[in-house]
C-alpha positions as CSV (number, residue, x, y, z in Angstrom):
1,X,90.0,85.5,96.6
2,X,90.4,89.2,95.9
3,X,90.7,90.2,92.2
4,X,93.8,92.2,91.3
5,X,95.5,93.0,88.0
6,X,99.0,93.7,86.9
7,X,99.8,96.4,84.3
8,X,102.9,95.1,82.6
9,X,105.1,97.8,81.0
10,X,107.4,96.4,78.3
11,X,111.0,97.5,78.0
12,X,110.8,98.0,74.2
13,X,108.1,100.3,72.9
14,X,105.0,98.1,73.2
15,X,101.8,99.3,74.9
16,X,101.3,98.1,78.5
17,X,99.3,94.9,78.9
18,X,96.8,94.2,81.7
19,X,96.9,90.7,83.2
20,X,94.5,89.4,85.9
21,X,95.9,88.3,89.2
22,X,94.1,86.3,91.8
23,X,95.4,86.7,95.4
24,X,94.0,86.0,98.8
25,X,94.8,89.5,100.0
26,X,96.8,92.6,99.2
27,X,100.0,91.2,100.9
28,X,100.0,88.2,98.6
29,X,99.2,90.4,95.6
30,X,102.2,92.6,96.3
31,X,104.5,89.6,96.6
32,X,103.2,88.0,93.4
33,X,103.7,91.4,91.5
34,X,107.3,91.5,92.7
35,X,107.9,87.9,91.7
36,X,106.4,88.5,88.2
37,X,108.9,91.4,87.6
38,X,111.8,89.2,88.7
39,X,110.8,86.2,86.6
40,X,111.1,87.9,83.2
41,X,113.3,90.5,81.6
42,X,110.5,91.7,79.2
43,X,109.2,94.3,81.6
44,X,110.8,97.3,83.2
45,X,107.8,98.2,85.4
46,X,104.7,96.5,86.8
47,X,101.8,98.3,88.4
48,X,99.7,96.4,90.9
49,X,96.0,97.5,90.6
50,X,92.7,96.7,92.2
51,X,89.4,97.8,90.7
52,X,91.3,100.0,88.2
53,X,93.1,101.9,90.9
54,X,96.9,101.7,91.3
55,X,98.1,100.2,94.6
56,X,101.8,100.0,94.0
57,X,104.4,100.4,91.3
58,X,107.5,98.1,90.9
59,X,110.5,99.0,88.8
60,X,113.4,97.0,87.6
61,X,116.8,98.2,88.8
62,X,118.8,99.7,86.0
63,X,121.9,97.6,86.9
């Protein structure tokens, strides 16, 4: 499995948190990142990263 991480950006003033993410490949990692954002209201943005480099950025709709 490839090792990825999620940088979780909170809605309310807390510093971002990095969370490890195990995925088979980049496609699965992207899907898991989108699901993580949808499953909680605590975050307004999630960055998908691999080896410290940003791969993608997911933002919650403002509506």
